[in-house]
N, C-alpha and C positions, 0 to 999 in steps of 0.2 A: 450358387452359394450366396446366402444372404449375410449382411453385416450384423454383428451382435447388437443387442439393445442395451443402452446404458440405463442402469437402475436409477430411479428417482424417488427420494424419500417423501413421505407424507407427514403432515403435522396437523394437530387438532388445536382449535382455539375457540374460546367462547366470546362472542361479540358483545358490545355494550348493550344491545337489545336483548341479550340472553340466548341468541341463536348459536348453536354449536355447529361448527363447520370443519371440514378437513380441506387441506389445500396442499399443493405441491409448490416448490420454489419455481420462479420463472426461469426459462431457459434462454438460449441465445436469440431465438425467434421473438420472444417477448421483450427482451432487452433492446432489440432493434426498434420495436414499436415505441418504447419509452424514450429512447434517445431522440427519435424524430419528433415526438410530442414535445419534449422539453426544449428542443431547439426552436420550435415554432413560437413559444412564449404566448400562445393563445389558449385561454381557458377552455373553450369548446373542444379544441383539438386534443388538449391534455385529457379531458374527461372522456372523450370518445375512445382514445387509446387506452385509458384506464379500464374502461368497460371491456374491451377486447382481451386485455391481459387477465382481468378477473374471470371472464368467461372461460378462458383456457385453464387457468390455475386453480380456480375455486368452483365455478359453476359446473364444469364437466366432471369434477371429482365428487362434489357433494350433491349434485343434482338440484341446485337452487337457481332461481331467476335473479340475476344481479340487479336488474332494473327495479326490482321490488324491495331491495334492501334500503334502509335509511342511510342517509349520507354519512353519518358518523360511523356506521358499521363498515362502509366502504373505505373510509379513511383508516380505520383501525386495521382492516384486513391488509391494506397497502403497507402499513407500518410493519406488520408481521411478514408480509411477502418480501419486503426489502431486507428485513433482518435475517430471514432464512435463506435469501438468495445471494446477497452481497456481503452482509455483515451487520451485526447488531449496532455498531457505533457509526454515527454520522458526524463528520467534521463540518461545523458551521462557522462561518466567518462574519464578523460584524465590524463595520467601520465607524469610528467615533466621529460624530457630527457636532460635537460640542465646540463652541467658539472659545478660543483662548487668545491671549495677547502675545504677539510675536516679540521675542526678546530683542530682536534687532531693530524693527521698525516701530514697535509700540502700537501697531495696528491689530485689530481683531482678525483672526484667521481660524479656519476650521482645523481642528486637531488632526483628523484623518488617520489616526493610528488604527491598524487592523489587528483584531484579536481573534483567536480561533478557539472554539469550544467543541468538546466531544460530547455528543448526546447519545445515550443508549436508548434505542427505540423500544426495547422490551420493557423499559421502566416507565414508559408513557401510558397513563391510564385515562379513560374518559372522565371529563370534569363536568358535573352538572351545576348549573347556575343556582343561586339561592332561591328557594321557594318554587322550584320547578314542579309543574304538575300538568298532566294532560286534561285534567278536569277543571273547567272554568265556570264559576257561578256568576252569571251576568246580572241576575236579579235574585231576590230571595226565592223565587219560584222557577226561574228559567236558567238553564245552564247548557253548556256544550262540552263534548269530549273531542279532542283533537287527535289526529294521527300524525306521525312524523313524516316529513316530506321524503318521498322515495328518491333514489338515485336518478330514476328516469325523469321525474318532475323537476329535479334540480338541474339536470342537463338541459332541460327545455328552457330554463330561464337564465342560463349561464351566458349572458351576453350583455354588452353595454347598452344603456339607454332603453331598458325594457319598457315597452308601452304600459300605461297604467292598467288597461283592461287585462293584459296578460298577468301582471302582478296580482291583480284582484282575483283572477281565476285560480292562480296558484294557491292563494290563501283559502279560497272556497274549497278547493280540492282536499285540503287538510282537515276539514270538518268531518268527523266520523259520525257523530250523532248529536241530536238536540233533544233536550228533555224538559219537562215541567213537572208539576206535582202529580200528574196523572199518567204520563206516558213517556216512553223513549222512542224517538223516531230516528231511524238510521238514514243517512243521506242517500244511500244506495237505493232506498225505497221510494224516493221522491225525485222530482225533476231538478236539474241544475238551476232552472229559473226560480223555483221555490226557495232553494237555498240562497241564491243571490238576493232575492227579495228580503229574506230574513236578515242577511248581513247589512243590507241597505238601511234597515231600521235601527241599526246599532248607533249608540252615541259615541263620542270621542273616548270617553273613559273605558267603555266596553271594548273598543278597538285596541286600546293600549293594553288591556288585559290579554287579548289575543297575541299582540306583539311580544309580550313578555314570555309567552310560551316558546316562540322562536329564538328569542334572545338567550334563554336559559337552557336550551336543548344541550344534550351532551356534546362536548367539543373535545377534539383530539389536539392537544396543544402542550407546549412545554415553556415554562417561564425560566429564562436565563438571567441570573443576577450579574449584569455586566459591570465591570470596573475597568476603566481605561488604565493600562499600565504606565502611560505617559503623563496625562493630565489629571488622573485619578477621578474623573467624572464617573458617577455611578447611575445606573438605570436598570429597571426591570424590563426585559425584552420578552414579549410573547411571540413564540414561533409556532405557526400553524399553517395548515394547507399542504396539499400533496406536493406542490412544487418546491416547498422548503425542506421537506424531509426526504424526498426521493431524489437524492443527489449521489 
């Protein structure tokens, strides 16, 4: 005699990239993975655990390759996973680090008052930076089109003290095509050495134009208007990253 199967609901969501996916909430086996990852406090461990959870809850349901998703789609899916699995509201705590004058000693001390904020995950939408575009005109005749970094490529560089050559390779991987007045050349049709040589010939301003693409990519974040109830210090706090929302 076999045990009964517990029913699991499915949810549909449209990612920031426009991809529509279905997913199921994570179960006890996935929650164990996340608890271990969060306790490690190491970014590579957290990302690898995130991949396993997404493969179970999203990839197997929608038939998509998690490694090929842009990072902001992954973060967005995790918000929805957390909301549908644990609850939509996340309690976040912030400690006031403002210096105040101690009433007894007259010396400056850190306020240290802890405030709690409730954040509804389903209210968080992707934020594009001003002027964001995948198309960059390097000169009047020559331009490039960039692709968003995949979750796989981001996991590959998620470590401290990344060597310069690996960082350079990461940027090159994000160039989808190069065009001039006469043609469009897709980087998949040429060698990595040719693309590298093209980037080597860029000047500082053109590199900054590429950097702006990464700086203005969609971000999953929430701005909290913090006001300390004790010293009345005010500050806008930007909360982002899987480790902040997945508590």
